[in-house]
C-alpha positions as CSV (number, residue, x, y, z in Angstrom):
1,X,47.9,-34.8,-50.5
2,X,49.5,-37.7,-52.3
3,X,50.8,-40.7,-50.5
4,X,54.1,-39.0,-49.8
5,X,54.0,-35.2,-49.8
6,X,55.3,-32.1,-48.0
7,X,52.6,-29.5,-47.7
8,X,52.9,-25.9,-46.3
9,X,49.6,-24.4,-45.2
10,X,48.4,-21.3,-43.5
11,X,45.8,-22.0,-40.8
12,X,42.8,-20.9,-43.0
13,X,44.1,-23.2,-45.8
14,X,44.0,-26.4,-43.7
15,X,41.3,-28.8,-44.7
16,X,39.2,-30.2,-41.9
17,X,41.0,-33.5,-42.2
18,X,44.4,-31.9,-42.1
19,X,43.5,-29.8,-39.0
20,X,42.1,-32.9,-37.3
21,X,45.2,-35.0,-38.1
22,X,47.6,-32.2,-37.1
23,X,45.8,-31.7,-33.7
24,X,45.5,-35.4,-33.1
25,X,49.2,-36.0,-33.7
26,X,50.2,-33.1,-31.5
27,X,47.9,-34.2,-28.7
28,X,49.1,-37.8,-29.0
29,X,52.7,-36.7,-28.7
30,X,52.7,-33.7,-26.4
31,X,49.7,-34.5,-24.1
32,X,49.3,-38.3,-24.0
33,X,52.8,-39.7,-24.7
34,X,54.6,-37.0,-22.6
35,X,51.9,-37.1,-20.0
36,X,51.5,-33.3,-20.0
37,X,48.1,-32.0,-19.2
38,X,48.1,-28.6,-21.0
39,X,46.0,-26.8,-23.6
40,X,47.5,-28.0,-26.9
41,X,45.1,-25.8,-28.7
42,X,46.9,-22.6,-27.6
43,X,45.3,-20.0,-29.9
44,X,48.6,-19.5,-31.8
45,X,47.9,-21.7,-34.8
46,X,46.0,-19.1,-36.8
47,X,49.2,-17.0,-37.0
48,X,51.5,-19.9,-38.1
49,X,52.6,-21.6,-41.3
50,X,52.1,-25.4,-40.9
51,X,54.2,-28.1,-42.4
52,X,52.5,-31.4,-42.9
53,X,54.2,-34.6,-44.0
54,X,51.9,-37.4,-45.0
55,X,53.1,-40.9,-45.8
56,X,51.0,-43.8,-47.0
57,X,47.8,-41.8,-46.2
58,X,48.8,-40.9,-42.6
59,X,50.2,-37.8,-41.1
60,X,53.8,-38.7,-40.3
61,X,55.0,-35.4,-38.9
62,X,54.1,-31.7,-38.5
63,X,55.6,-28.5,-37.2
64,X,54.7,-24.8,-37.3
65,X,56.7,-21.7,-38.1
66,X,56.0,-18.1,-37.1
67,X,57.2,-15.2,-39.1
68,X,59.3,-12.5,-37.4
69,X,57.0,-10.1,-35.6
70,X,59.1,-7.1,-36.6
71,X,62.2,-6.4,-38.7
72,X,65.3,-7.7,-36.9
73,X,63.4,-10.2,-34.8
74,X,63.7,-14.0,-35.3
75,X,61.4,-16.4,-36.9
76,X,60.2,-19.2,-34.6
77,X,59.8,-22.9,-35.1
78,X,57.6,-25.0,-32.8
79,X,55.3,-28.0,-32.1
80,X,57.7,-30.3,-34.0
81,X,56.0,-33.8,-33.8
82,X,56.6,-37.1,-35.6
83,X,54.4,-40.1,-35.2
84,X,56.0,-43.0,-33.3
85,X,56.0,-45.2,-36.4
86,X,58.3,-42.6,-38.2
87,X,60.8,-42.0,-35.5
88,X,64.4,-43.1,-36.3
89,X,63.8,-42.8,-40.0
90,X,65.4,-39.4,-40.5
91,X,62.0,-37.7,-40.8
92,X,62.7,-35.2,-38.1
93,X,65.9,-34.1,-39.8
94,X,64.1,-33.8,-43.2
95,X,61.3,-31.8,-41.5
96,X,63.9,-29.4,-40.0
97,X,65.5,-29.1,-43.4
98,X,62.1,-28.1,-44.9
99,X,61.5,-25.6,-42.2
100,X,64.9,-24.0,-42.5
101,X,64.5,-23.8,-46.3
102,X,61.1,-22.2,-45.8
103,X,62.5,-19.6,-43.4
104,X,65.4,-18.8,-45.7
105,X,63.0,-18.3,-48.6
106,X,60.4,-16.3,-46.7
107,X,62.3,-14.5,-44.0
108,X,65.8,-14.0,-45.5
109,X,68.3,-12.8,-43.0
110,X,66.3,-13.6,-40.0
111,X,67.6,-15.7,-37.1
112,X,65.4,-18.6,-36.0
113,X,64.6,-19.6,-32.5
114,X,62.9,-22.6,-30.8
115,X,62.3,-24.0,-27.4
116,X,63.9,-27.5,-27.3
117,X,63.4,-30.3,-24.9
118,X,66.9,-30.6,-23.4
119,X,67.5,-34.1,-24.6
120,X,67.1,-32.9,-28.2
121,X,69.9,-30.2,-28.1
122,X,72.3,-32.4,-30.2
123,X,69.5,-33.0,-32.7
124,X,68.9,-29.3,-33.2
125,X,72.6,-28.6,-33.0
126,X,73.1,-30.5,-36.2
127,X,70.9,-27.9,-37.8
128,X,73.0,-25.0,-36.6
129,X,71.0,-24.2,-33.4
130,X,73.0,-23.1,-30.3
131,X,71.6,-23.0,-26.7
132,X,71.0,-19.4,-25.5
133,X,69.4,-20.0,-22.1
134,X,69.8,-22.1,-19.0
135,X,67.7,-25.2,-18.7
136,X,64.2,-24.5,-17.4
137,X,61.1,-26.6,-16.8
138,X,58.1,-26.3,-19.1
139,X,55.2,-28.6,-18.2
140,X,57.7,-30.5,-15.9
141,X,60.0,-31.3,-18.9
142,X,63.5,-29.7,-19.1
143,X,63.8,-27.3,-22.0
144,X,66.4,-24.9,-23.4
145,X,66.0,-22.0,-25.7
146,X,68.0,-22.3,-28.9
147,X,68.9,-19.9,-31.7
148,X,70.2,-20.4,-35.2
149,X,71.8,-17.4,-36.8
150,X,70.9,-16.6,-40.3
151,X,73.1,-18.5,-42.7
152,X,74.3,-21.0,-40.2
153,X,75.4,-24.3,-41.6
154,X,73.7,-27.6,-40.7
155,X,74.8,-31.2,-40.9
156,X,72.0,-33.7,-40.2
């Protein structure tokens, strides 16, 4: 990766360094920072497409996308993480834009779903996502399921 680069990788295409950096960032954010003792390595990464954003040699953010399992089912975005140093810079919105473009190119016509921490509903709403569930607890953090219909507009 160059100093500033977007990179999409399948699990088997990740270098050892990329996998290390991705898992470290996710553990730092989801396990340590959010004080959630759960298995971050959940066995789902091999089926995902991974977006990595590196800036100045460091992993600034990452997320994963799952293809629809069957025709008519939605794609799924998850494990969206940005390093503390890159929060408030618009990186999260740029990452979502990259993910939405990827889904449009690879899964045309498919809706997209995600499980959002409740305090981030407005963030995802700017990308065309609407809540489709009641609030529920996941690892003691309030979450809501959200869905973006194919072709929905977004305004980050």
